[in-house]
Each structure stands twice: as C-alpha cells, then as structure tokens.
C-alpha positions as CSV (number, residue, x, y, z in Angstrom):
1,X,9.7,-18.4,23.9
2,X,12.1,-21.2,24.9
3,X,15.9,-20.7,25.1
4,X,16.3,-23.3,22.4
5,X,14.6,-21.2,19.8
6,X,16.9,-18.3,20.7
7,X,19.9,-20.2,19.3
8,X,22.0,-17.9,17.2
9,X,20.8,-14.7,18.6
10,X,23.2,-11.8,18.7
11,X,23.6,-9.0,21.3
12,X,21.5,-6.8,18.9
13,X,18.7,-9.4,19.0
14,X,18.6,-9.3,22.8
15,X,18.7,-5.5,22.7
16,X,15.8,-5.4,20.3
17,X,13.9,-7.7,22.6
18,X,14.5,-5.4,25.5
19,X,13.4,-2.3,23.6
20,X,10.2,-4.0,22.5
21,X,9.5,-5.1,26.1
22,X,10.0,-1.6,27.3
23,X,7.7,-0.3,24.6
24,X,5.0,-2.7,25.9
25,X,5.1,-5.3,23.2
26,X,3.3,-8.4,24.4
27,X,5.5,-11.0,22.8
28,X,8.9,-9.4,22.0
29,X,10.8,-12.6,21.6
30,X,8.5,-13.9,18.9
31,X,8.7,-10.5,17.1
32,X,12.5,-10.6,17.1
33,X,12.6,-14.2,16.0
34,X,10.2,-13.3,13.1
35,X,12.5,-10.5,12.1
36,X,15.4,-13.0,11.9
37,X,13.7,-15.1,9.3
38,X,14.8,-15.0,5.7
39,X,13.5,-11.9,3.9
40,X,11.9,-10.1,6.9
41,X,11.0,-7.1,4.7
42,X,9.1,-9.3,2.3
43,X,7.2,-10.8,5.1
44,X,6.4,-7.4,6.6
45,X,5.2,-6.0,3.2
46,X,3.0,-9.1,2.7
47,X,1.2,-8.2,5.9
48,X,0.7,-4.6,4.7
49,X,-0.3,-5.4,1.2
50,X,-4.0,-4.9,0.5
51,X,-5.9,-7.6,-1.3
52,X,-6.2,-6.9,-5.0
53,X,-9.6,-6.0,-6.3
54,X,-10.9,-7.8,-9.4
55,X,-10.5,-6.0,-12.6
56,X,-13.7,-4.2,-13.6
57,X,-13.1,-3.6,-17.2
58,X,-11.5,-1.2,-19.5
59,X,-11.1,2.5,-19.2
60,X,-13.9,4.8,-20.4
61,X,-11.8,7.0,-22.5
62,X,-14.6,9.3,-23.4
63,X,-15.2,10.0,-19.7
64,X,-11.4,10.4,-19.2
65,X,-11.3,13.1,-22.0
66,X,-14.3,14.9,-20.5
67,X,-12.7,14.8,-17.0
68,X,-9.4,16.1,-18.5
69,X,-11.3,18.9,-20.2
70,X,-13.0,19.8,-16.9
71,X,-9.6,19.9,-15.1
72,X,-8.2,22.1,-17.9
73,X,-11.1,24.5,-17.3
74,X,-10.4,24.4,-13.6
75,X,-13.7,22.7,-12.8
76,X,-12.5,20.0,-10.5
77,X,-15.9,19.1,-9.0
78,X,-17.1,18.3,-12.5
79,X,-14.0,16.1,-13.1
80,X,-14.6,14.2,-9.9
81,X,-18.3,13.7,-10.8
82,X,-17.4,12.4,-14.2
83,X,-14.7,10.0,-12.9
84,X,-16.9,8.8,-10.1
85,X,-19.7,7.9,-12.5
86,X,-17.6,5.3,-14.3
87,X,-17.2,1.7,-13.2
88,X,-13.5,2.3,-12.3
89,X,-13.0,5.9,-11.1
90,X,-9.3,5.4,-10.3
91,X,-8.5,4.1,-13.8
92,X,-10.5,6.9,-15.3
93,X,-8.6,9.5,-13.3
94,X,-5.3,8.0,-14.3
95,X,-6.4,8.1,-18.0
96,X,-7.5,11.7,-17.6
97,X,-4.0,12.5,-16.4
98,X,-2.5,10.8,-19.4
99,X,-4.8,12.8,-21.7
100,X,-3.6,16.0,-19.9
101,X,0.0,15.0,-20.3
102,X,-0.5,14.2,-24.0
103,X,-2.0,17.6,-24.6
C-alpha cells in the first residue's frame, strides 16, 4: 500500500498494522485501511451474512401441533421426524415452540 493512501492514519492504525503483520496477515495495510472506512462493522457483517433462502411457503400448523405434542410427551425423535418431513423444518420447529408456549 502506498504512503499516499495512509494519509490520516493515527498511531493506533500503525499499531494495528504491526499487530496484523506479526500475526501473519498477508496484507495488513489494506485490512487497516478497510477498517477505517465508514461503517466498518456494517461491512464486516455483510461479509458474514449468509445469503437468504427463498421462502418455501407457509407453516404446516398441523405438523407443528403434532411436533409440540411429541415434545410434551418427551418423544424428541418423533418431533424431529415430524418437523423434518415438512417443506420448511425450521419454521415448523418455531411454530411448535409457539404452540408449546401458548399451552
């Protein structure tokens, strides 16, 4: 990275660069410059965010009620099987939790 792009760096920026270099980071100056951008947390979170999956449809409330009943009985394997057999197992599991909370 050229000296021109380091304009405005503080002592903390140079310290951060040194720490990254000692840790074995390949391009420490670029990493420090990226952290100096506006909203560095937002940029970092964007890199960690997983792409959203398309919505598969509504919740199968009958399956959610059956899964909630299985959990209430203590039969967790049956509850997993019921939820996994639906188009959206995660939404069904959340719905089952809501059914349990409402009971």
